[in-house]
N, C-alpha and C positions, 0 to 999 in steps of 0.2 A: 504493500500500500504506500502510496506517495504521501510523505509527511513534509510539511512546511513549517520550519521553526527557526528561531533566531539562534545562530551558532553560539552566541554568548550564553544563552540559557541551556541549550542542549548539552553543552560541555560540562555543566555543573553536575555534581553527584546527586542522584535522586534520593531525597530524604524519605523518612518513614520506615515502618517495619516491613519485613519481607512478607510474602503471602502466608507462609506457614506461621510467622509470628502474628499476623493479623488474625488468623484463625484461633490462635491460642490465647489472645488477649481477652480479658473479661469485658472490656468496653471498646467498641469500634471508634475509629477516628471521628466519624460524624454519623449520627443517626437521629432522625426526627420525623414527626408526622404532622400533616396538615389536612384538615377536612375542609373542602371547598365545594359548596353546592352539594351535588350528589356523588362527588368523588372523594374517597378516602385515599390519601397519598402517604406513602412511607418512603423515606429516602435513606440510603446507606452509602457511605464511602469508607472503605477499609482496605488499605494496601491496594492491590490491583483490582479490587472489586468496587465498582460504583454502579448503583442501580436505583431506579425509581419504580416502586410498585404502586400501581393504581388499581383500586377496587371500586367499581361503579355500582352505586346503589340504585334503587328504583325499579322500574319495570323492564329495563334493558340492561341487565347485569353483564359485566365483563371483568376479566382479569388481564392486566397489561403490565409488562415490565420493560422499561426502556433503559438502555445502557449507553453512557457516553462513549464507550469504546466503539468506534466505527459507526456511531449514530444508529445503533442496532436495537432490536427489540423482539419480544414475543408477545402475542396477544391471543386471548381466547374469548370469543363472543358467544353468548347464549341466546336462545330464542326468547322473544318477549314473554313476560310473565303476565298472568291474569291479574295479579295484584303486586304492588311494589314490594321489594325485599331490601333488607339492610345487611351489609357485611359487618362483621366484627373481627378485628385483627387480633387474634389470640397470642400469636408469637410474631413479633416484627421481624423483618428480614435480617438474616445473619449471613456473614461471608462463608462461602463453602467452595467446593470444586465439583466439577461434573466431567464425565468422560466425553472427549471430543475426538475428531478424526485424527488429531495429531497428539493426543494425550490429554491430561487433565486441563481444564480451562475454568476461568472464574465463574462463580455461580452465586445465587442467593437461594436461601430456603426460608419460607415463612409458613405460618399456619393461620388459616382464617375460616370463619364459619358464616353461613348466610341463612336467614330465616325464610327459606323458600322450600316448598314441598318437593319441587323437582326442578332440575336444571337440564334442559335439553341443549346439547352442543350444536351450535350453528356453524362456527368457522374458527379455525386457528390460523394465524399468520405469523411466520417466523422469518424475519429478514431485516431490512433497513426500516428505521422509524418512518421514513418517508412513505414506504408502502403500507405500513400500519396506519399512518395518517390518512392515506388515500382510502383504505378500506373503511375506516371509521366515518369518513365524510361522504364518500360516494359508493361504497360497497363493492369496490373492485380492487384487484391487485394482479400482477402478472401471473398467468397460468403456470409458468415454469416454477414458481415458488411454492406451489401447493404440495402439501404433505399429508398423508393419511395417518390417523392415530393408530397406535398399537396398544391393545388392552391386554394386560396381564394381571389377573386376579383383581386386586383393588386399585390398580394403577393404570392411568392412561398417559401415554407418552407420545409426544411429537418430537421428532429429531431429524435434522437434515444438515448435510454439509453445504457450504456456500456453493453457488453454481459453478465456480471455477475450481472446486475441490478443496478450497481453503477451509480451515476450521469454521464450523457453522454454529447452529443454534439448537437449543433444547428447551422444551417446556414439558414438565411432568406434573401431573396432578394425582396425588394418592388420596383416596377417600378414607378418612379416618372415622367418619360417622356417616352412614348411609350405604348405598349400594349402586353398582353400575349395571345397567340393563338397557338394551335397545337404544343405544346412543344417548342415554340420559343418565343423570345421577339423581337418585331418589332418596329422600330423607326417611329415616326411621320414624314411626308414628310419634308425634309430639316432640321431636327433636330437630334442631337445625342440621343442615348439611355441614360437615367439617372436612376441610381439605388441607393437605400439606402441599405447598406449591414450590417446585424447584424450577428455576429459570437460569439459563446460561447463554453467554455469547462468547465465541472464540475470537472476536475481533481484538486487535491490539489495544491493551489498556492505556489510558492517559495517565499522566503524572500530576497529581493534585498539588496546587500551591498550599503550603502550610500556613497556619495562622500568622506566623512571624513574617512570612513573605507577602502576605495579602494586605493587611490593614495596619494603620498606625494608631497612635493613642487618641487621635481626634475623632475616630469613628464612633457613631452613636452606639449605645449599649442596647441594641435591638436584637434579641436572639433570633427572631424569625428571619429578619433580613440578613443577619450574619450567616445563618445556616444556609439560606438560599444562595447567597453569593459564594459561599465556600463550596457548595455542591457544584456550582457552575464554573469554577475557576481552576484552570489547569495551566501547566507550564507551556503546553503546546498552543493553547487558545482558551478563550472564554466561550462557554455555550450560551446560546441566545435564550433558551428556556426549556423547561421540562414539564410534560413529556414530549411535546410536539416538535421542538426545535433544538435537539441535543447536539448541536455542532456550531461551527463558525458562521456568523453573519456579520458582514462588515459594518453595516450601519449600527446594529445593536452594540457591537464592540466599541465603536467610536463614540457614540453618544453616552454609553455607560462610563467609558473612561473619562470623558470630559466632566460629567456630573460627579463622579466618584473621586476625581483626581485629588482633591484636598485630603482625602483619608486613605489613599492607596499608597503602598510601599513602591519604591522605584521598580523593584523586581516585577511586580504585578503590572504596572503601567507598560513596561518594556515588553512583557509577554504579550499584552494586547496589541500594542503598536507593531511589534515584530510580526505578529500573525497577519496583520493587514498588509504590511509592506511586502511580506513574502508572497502574497497572493496577487500582487499587481500584475496586469498583463504587460505586454511589451510596450504599449503606449502610455502606461501609467494609470489606466483605469482600475478602480478599486473593485475587487470581487465582492459580490453581494452574498452569495451562499456557496457552500461547497457540497457536492454530492460525493460521498465516500462509501467505502465498504461495498456491500452487494448492490447498492443503488448505482455506484459507478460501474460495476461489472455489467449490469443490465443495460445501462445507458450506452456504454461504449459498444456493446454488441448490437444494440438497435441501430447504431449509426455506422455499422460496418467495421468497428474496431475490436480491440481486445484489451485485456488487462484490467487493473483496478485503480489506476492513477486517478486522483481526484478530478471530478468534473466541476469546473468553476463557472459560476453564473455571473455575467457582467451586465445584466439587463437593467439594473437600477442606476439612477443618475444622481441621487443626493449624496451617496457615500463618496463619490469622486471628489466632492468639494468640502466634505467634512474632514478628511484626513489632514489637510494642511493646518487649519486652525487648531485642531486637537493636538497635533504634533508640536505646533508652536507653543501651545500652553505648557507642555511638558518641557520642551527644550529651552525655552526662553524665560518663562515666568517663575520657575522654581529657583533660579539663581545659582545653579550648579553647572557651570560651564564644562567642567572636567567630565562630569557624568554624561552630559549631552554629547560631548565629543566621543566618549567611549561607546555610547549607544550607536551613534552614526557610523562608527568604524567597524562595529560588529558585523560579521558576515551572515547574510541570509542564506540558508542552505536549502536547496531543492533536492531532496534525496531521490527524486524520480529521474533526475538527469545528473549522473555522477560528474563532478568537477565543475558544474555550473553554479558559481556563487557570485555574490556581489555584496558590497557593504550596504547597510541600511541607508546611509546617506545618499548613495547613488540611486536607490529605489525612490527615496523621497524626492530627489530632483526630478526624476522621471514623472512623478505625479504632478509636480509644480509646473512642468512644461505642458502637461495635459491641460491643467487649469487655465494657464495663460492662453494657450492656443485656442481653446473653446470659448474664451471670453472676448477675444479680439474682434470677432465679427460684429457683435452688438456695439462695442465701443466705436467702431468705424461707421456703422449704420444703425442707429438706435431705433429699431423697428421690432414689432412683435415676432416676426418670423426669424429674427436673429437671436431670440432668447434660447435658453436651454430647454428643449422639449423632450417629452417621453420618446423612447425609441420607436421607430416605425412598427406599426402593427400591435402595439401594446397599449393597455389602459392603465398600467401601473408603472411607477418609476421612483417613488419615494416612500416614506414610512407608511403612508396610507395605501398599502399595497394589496387591498382587495379590489376587485374589478370596478366597484363603484366608489372607491374611497376618495377620488378627486372630482366626483360629480361629472365624470366623463370629460374633464378638462385635459388639456395637453401640456400647458406650461405651468408647473406648480409654483405657488407663491414662495414657499420656503427656499427652494433651490435658487430661484432667480433673484429675489429681493434680499435674501440673507446670505446664503452659503457661498454663492459665487463671489460677491465682494469680500466676504470674510476670508475666503481662500486666497484671493489676490492680495489682501492686506497681509496675511500670514506669509505669503511668498516674499513680499517686500521686506518684512521684518527679518525673516530668516536670512535673506541675502545680505541685508545691512549688518547683521550680527557676525558675519564671516564664518559661521559654522559650516556652511555648504561649500566653502572654497575648495577643499580637497576633491570634491565630487563634480565640479563644473567642467564642462568640455564644450568645444565648439562655440556656438552662439548662446550657450546657456545664460551667461551673465547678462548679455544684452537683452535677451528675451525676458528674464526675470526682472530686469531693471524697469521694464514697462508696466509691471504689475500695479504699481501704486496709481499711476494715471488712469489705467483701465478701470481700476476699482472705483475711482471717483465718478466716472461716467455711469457705471452700474448703480451706484448709490443715489445719484442725482436723478436718473431717468426711469429706473425700473419701478419703484414702489407706486408711483402715480398711475402706472398702467393697470394696477390691480385695485385701485381705489373705487369703491362703490358708494354712491350717495342715493338714498331712497327717500323721497319726500315723506314728511311726518305722517300725513294721513294714510298714505299707502302702506307705510311700514306698520302703523298701528293696526290697520285692517288685517294685514297678513298675520300679525301676531295673534290677534283674536281668533281668526279662523284656525290657525295651526294649534293653538292651545285647546280649542274646543275639540278638535279631532283627536288629540292625545288625552283628553280628560284631565287637563291640568289648569290651574287658575291663570288668567291673563293679567289680572290687576297689578301684581308687583312688576311685571315686565313693562306694562304700559306706563306705570308711574315712573319707572327708570328712564323711559324714552323722553318723558317730560315735554311732549309736543314738539320735539325737534327732529330734523332729518336724521335718519340712521346712516352713519358713515362707518365703513369697515373695509378691510382688504379682502378681496375675493380669495377663495381657496385655490383657485387656478384660473387660467385663461383658456377658453376654448380655442380650437385650431384657427378660427377666424378672428381671434383677439378679444372676443366678448368675455367679460368677467363671469365666472360661475358664482352666483350670489349666495354663498354659504359662509356664515360666520364660523370661525375655526380657532383652534387653540395654537396654531403654528406661529402666532404672534410671540409665543414664548421663545422661539428661536431668535427673533430680533432682539428680545430683551437680553438674551445670554451672549449673542455673538456680534451685536451691533451697538451703535450709540445714537439712538433716535433723538430727534429734537424734542424739546419740552412739549411743543404743540402736538407732535405725533404721539408721544406718550399719553398725553391727556385723551386724545381721540381714540386710539386703538386699544389701550388698556381698558378704557371704559366700555368699548364695544364688546370685549370678551367678558368683562366682569359683571355686566348687567344680568339680572335674573333671567333664566330661561323662560320663555322662548324669544326674548329680545336679545339676550346674550347667551352665555354658556353656564352660568352659575346655578347650582342646585344645592340642596341640603347635603347631598352625598357626593359632591365633587364638581369639578370643572369638566363639562362635556367636551368632547373633541370636535363636534360638529353640530350645527344648528341650521336646518334647511328651511326655516320659517319663511324666508324671503324668496325662496326658489319656487318653481312651478310644482304642481301636484305630483307629476311623475317623479321628479327628483326627491320630493318629500317622502314618497313611498319607498325610496331606496335608502333613506337615511333614518330608519326607525331605531328604537331602542334594542331591536334584535339584530341590527346590522353591525358587523365587525368594526367598522369605522363610522358608524352612525351616531345617534344621540346617546352615546355611552361614555363612561369614564375610563381613561387609560391612566394607570398609576404614574407612569414616568412622565406623562405630559403635564400632570399637576406639579411634579417635582421640577420639571423644566421651567415652568412658569414661576414657581417659587424662587428658584435659583436666579432666574432672570430679573425678577423684582429686587432681590437682594443686591444683585450687581448694579442695577440702575440707582438704587438708593445709596450706593457707595460713592456715586458721583458728587462732585462739589459745585457743578455748574447749573444745577436745576433750581428754578424759582420755588419759593415756599409752597405755592398753591399746587404745583406738580408733585412735590415731595409729599404733600398731604394726601393727594389722590393715590399715589403709589403705596403709601403706608396703610391707607384704608383698604386698598385692594389686597395688600399682603395679609392684613389681619383677617379679612373675609375668607381669603383662600385657605389660610392655615386652620381656620375653624372647620372648614369642610374636610380638609385633609385629616385632621385629628378625629373628626367624627367617624371616619372610616378606617381607622388605624389597623383594625384586624384584617383588612383586605389589601394592605399596601403592597405586599410582596406578590400579589396576583397580577396577572397581565392586564386585565380589564374587568369591569363589571357593568351591569345594566341597572335598571331601577323600575320600581312600581310606585304609583302615587295613590295613597289611601289615607283617610283621616287627616287630610290637610297637610300631609308631609310626603317627601320622597323617602323611599326605603331601598337599600341595596338588594339587588337580585344577582346572584352569581351568573356570569355569562356562560351559557351552555346549559343552564338549568331549565330554560324555557323551551317548549317544543318548537317555537319559531326561530330560535337562535341559530345562526348559520354555522356555528362551530362551538368549541368549548375553549376556555382559557387555560393557560399554563399555571400550575400551582407554584412553580418557581420560575420567575422571569428575571433575566439579568438586569434590564434597565428599570425594573421595579425595586431593586435593592438600593437605589441611589439615595434613599432617605438616610442611609448611613452617613452621607455627607451633607445632604440638603436637610437642614434642621431649622426648627422655628426660630424667629428672631430672638436674640437674647434680651433685648430691651423691649418692654411692653409698649405698644403704640400710645401716643399721647392722648390724654383725655379728649373725648369728643370725636375721635376718629374711628371708634368701634362701629 
C-alpha cells in the first residue's frame, strides 16, 4: 500500500507498547463510549488495534466496526424489526488477534445483547469503509466483495481475503444466548439475544500520536473532545471522522489544524501539514480525499489498472487555497524560525515511487505557484467568469459538498471572497520572510512577488459580486411564509429585521453570475482569515446572527444555511433533514466563535462595532454551551415544540439523508476555541 508521510516523522521511533503488551495491559491506551441518537458507539485504541464499534438501535439494527487501518471495516445489517430494539454493550471492545491469510492480525472482541425476539440476517459487508458507507446509504456494494457466512454450531463467520490476496477481513458472531436457525438468530423465551462479536482487519495499522505529542497545556479539559481527537490523530495523518470518514481529507485536516493550532504540539501540526503536502499533485493542487486499501484495488481495476496505491481525489477547490494561510500561521506566527526551517527541509516520502522525494518547502512553493497562477486571470479581468468555479460537471467543490449544498451555484463565496486573497497574502508573507528561499527556482520569486497586488484586486472587487440586498417588505414577507411552512415563530426574526432591507453575501454565484440568495455561516471564514471593514462587520455579522429565519441563530446553535429568501424549490432542498440545510454543524459554530475573537482583538474598530461583535459573541456562546453534549458530533438537526428549539441527532429522522459521525475531527476544535475569559459588558447580553 502506498503511504505518504513526512520523513521527519516517519524516522522517529514508534512509541507505545507492543501488540502483545497491549493485550496484557489491564487498561487500553484509549477506550470510551458515546451514545448519539440511535447509535451506541464504542471506541478503542490499543497498540496496533484501533476500532470503532457501532451498534444501531431501533427498528433497523446493525453491527458495524470501522478500522482506521486502511479505512476498512465490517458490517452486519439485519432485516427491519416489527418493533424497535435496544442494544446493551455488556463487555466493551478489547484488543485481540484473529487468524488472517498471512497470520494473526489485529482484532477486537466485544459482547452485546439486544432486546429483540429475532434477528434475521440481511447482509454482511467486509471491505473498505467507503463500500460500507455506500451500502448503508444506497444499499449497494461491488458484487466481487460478497461473502457467504459459515455457520458452525453457535457461531456465524464471514471471512475473506482482500481481492488482491492481501490480508483481509473477519466478522464473527457467537450466540451466547439464543439460537441460530434458518438464517436468523432467535432469542430464548423472555431473554435478550446475547452475542460475542469479533471483528478484524488485516490492513496496515496506523501509529497513534501520544498525548504528549498531541496537545499542550492550553487545551480545554474536555474529555469527550480529547478522546475524539486522540482516536482520530495519527503520525501518518488525521482522520476526518468516524465511522464514515476514517482517513485523510485535506480540507478537514487544514481547517482543524488552523482552529486547533493554539493547543496543538508542533509534532501534531507537522503531521497534519506533512500529510497535505505529501499528497499534492504535480501542479500543487491539494488532494481532497484518499481512496486506500481495497477501495483503491477496486478503483484501479475498474479503470484498467492494478495495485493498491492510493487513489487521490482532486475535485475540491477550497482546500487548494486553505493550505497557504494555514501553513503561514504555523511557520510565521509561532515565532520559531528554526522549527519552521527544519519542517520545510524535511523530506516528503512517497513510498509508492522509490527514490522520489522532495522537501516540504518545495511542495509548499508548488502550491503557492498554483494559487498565484489561478488568481491572475481575475486580477487582469475582474469578471465573474474569471472567478474560481467548481470543476466542470460537478455540483460540489467546497465544504458544503452534498449535491445541493451550494444551492446549485458555481462560484462559492468562501473560496473567492476569502480563501483566494488569504492564500495570496500568505504567499507574500512567506516570500518576504525568506523561509522559501532554498526552494525557489526559475521565475518563482517573480511570480510570488505579484501575490500581494493580486490579493488587493480580489479583496476590493470580489465581495460586492456576492452582495444581496432585498427590500424590507419583500424580505419580511418571505420570512413569514418560510416560518409558517416550518412551524416556527416569525416574530423574533421580523423584529430583528427592524423594517430595513436585508443585506447579506450570497452562498454562491450561479454560472450566469446571479447570486444564490441563501444566508450562510461561511461569513465565519472572513472573520478568521480576513480583516473586514467596520461597516462590513456590522452588516454581515448581523445578517448571520439574527434569529432564524431572518438569520441563522436558534436556541440550539448557528444554522449553516437559511433559504428563506430563495425560491420554493430551493427551500425544499435546504430543510432540517438536508446534510447542509437548516442544520447545525459543530465546527462552523467554532469557526464563527474563533473569528469573532480574532476581530475583537483588533484595535482599529469603533466602539459601536466592538459592541455589536461582543453581543454576537455572547449570543453565540450561549447557544454553543446549550448544546455542549453534542459538540464532538459532526452535525445535528432540530425540532420546534413548546416554544423552543430542541436538538435532534442527525440521522435519527426517517427523512434525514444520512447519519452523522460520532467522532468528527473538526468538531474537536473547542479544545482551542473556548468562551471569552472576560464577561461581556453590562447591557450587551
